[in-house]
N, C-alpha and C positions, 0 to 999 in steps of 0.2 A: 143739764149735767155735762160736762167735757168729757169726750169720748173719741176714741182714734177711729176715724171713717175708713183708714186701711183695713183695722182687723175687723170690722163691722163687715167690708167687702167682701171679708174671706170668710168669715164665719156664719153669717145668716144662711149664705146659700148651702154649705155644711149642714145645717141643721136641717136646712128645707130638701136635698139629699138625702138625711135622713129618714124624712116624713116619704119623700120616694121609693126607698129600697123597701122600707115596714110593710109600706103599702101595697108593694107588688108582691113582697113577700108572704103572705097574708090573704091576699086574693088569689095566687099560685096554688097556694098550699091547702085552701078551699075546692078548688075545681081539683086539682089533684087528687084529693081527698074524694071527693066525691065520682071522678069518672071510674074511681078504682086503678087507676094507671100503675103500670109497673116501667119506668123508662128511665133509664141512666140522664139522658139529656136533662129534663125535666128537675129530679133531682136534685143536678148540680145544679141548675141554674135557680131552683126555690134556694137552695142553700147557701148559695154565692149571694144572692139578695139581702141575707138573715146575717150574716156575716159582716156583708157593706153597711149594714144599716149599724151594727154593732161600732165598728168602725170608724162611723162618721158621728155617732153618739159621742163616744168616747173623744173626741178630739177637741169637741165644745165641751163636753159635762165631765171628761175624766181628768187625769193629772194634769193640774195648772202650770206644774215645773217646765213639762216636757212638749205643750202644744201652745203654738202661736194662737191659734185658734180658741182657747180656751174662753169661756165668757169672764173670768176675770180679766183677762188682756185687754178689754175693751176700756176699760178705765184709763187714762191719761193725771188725771188728778181725784181727789174726793175717793180714792178705791176702796176705803176700809166705810167709806158712807154706801158704795156701790156693790160692793160683797153684802154687807147687811140689806140692803133694800131685797137683792136677789132671793137671800135664805129668808129672810122673813117671809116675802110673797110667796117664797115655793112651798113652804110648811105650810101655810095659810089658803093655798090654794090647791095643792093636792091633798093633804090632810096629812101630808108624811110627817113624823115627829123626828128630831135630829138624829137620834139609836137607829129608828128605821131607814131613814134617808144614806145615811152610814154604812149599813149593812147593805143595800140593796146596791150601793155606790159601789161598793167593793165588791159584789158579784157581779158586776157590770165589766170592773174592771178586771176580774180575774178571769169573765169570759174571752173579752178580749185580748187579754196576756196569754192565755194559758188554751186556747182555743181558736180564736178566728185570726189574729196576729200573727200569733206564733203557735207553736203547738208542744204541748207535753206529751209524753206517753201514755200516760194512764191517769188523761184527767177525766175526770168521773160527776163531774158540780152542774145540775142541771141546767138547762138552759133560762136565761132571765127573764120574769116577765115583763115582754116591751110595753105593756097596757100603761105602767109607770114611767116607762123610758119616752115614750109619747106624753105624757100629760107634762113630763118638764119640759120636750118639748114644746109644745103651745105654751105653758103658763112664761119658755122664756120668749117665744114670737111675739104673747103682750106684754109682757117685761121693757122687752129692749124696743119698742116702740114707745114707749115714755121715755127711757133712757136719750132717748136720741131724739128726743122732740123739744123743739120746733121743726125738726128735719122730720123729713117722710120719705118712703119710697112706694112706687106703684106696684104692693104683692097684694095680693088678699090674704084675709089670715091663715096659718097653716092647717086650721081647721077645718077651713072652707076646703083649702085648697086638697086636701086628704080626700074629703068625700069626693070633689069633683074628681078627681085625679081615679080613686075609685070605680066610678059609676063609667068612666072611659075604659078604664082597663076591662071589667069584667066581659064586654063581649070582644073585644078582641082575644083575651083569653080564652074565654068558653071553645069562641072557633078555632083557636091552637090546641088546644086539648081534646075538643071533636076529633078534629083531623088527624090527632095523634094515637088515637083510639080508634080509629077505622085501617081495617089491613090493607098495605099497600098492593 
């Protein structure tokens, strides 16, 4: 497949940053709940990771008209083939159906548009399920490696990276939360 390396060089890190922020959000949230903390710094930090994860995900998987890092921008030629391969593989790999994907996608876009990147006064929709967003990111990682082949890059698979990141973050976060819980 003929792809735009400049788009790829910007696009892939955005997906990886999504994984970073979601992993930190989940790890921090879990530790925060377990320690039963009530601390403004940690609440704002945890929320910031979720909001940043949302924005990063939408840069690649959100609106294709306004995001130069959107996955559809990767194609130089054969864009219909690229689009079809992404969608068909996404549905096959994640088990999502077209309607379910469309509904999920709209929920993520609404969360970004009405809460994460902008703020509506009375936004009452729930936070999307980020398991699906993560499955989409993992699928993209495998798909993009096929798209750029025979080119390669020295990055572990995002799924392995996320597990490694979580393992390295847990001890640090635990120490920080314990220190927060102790009286000064």
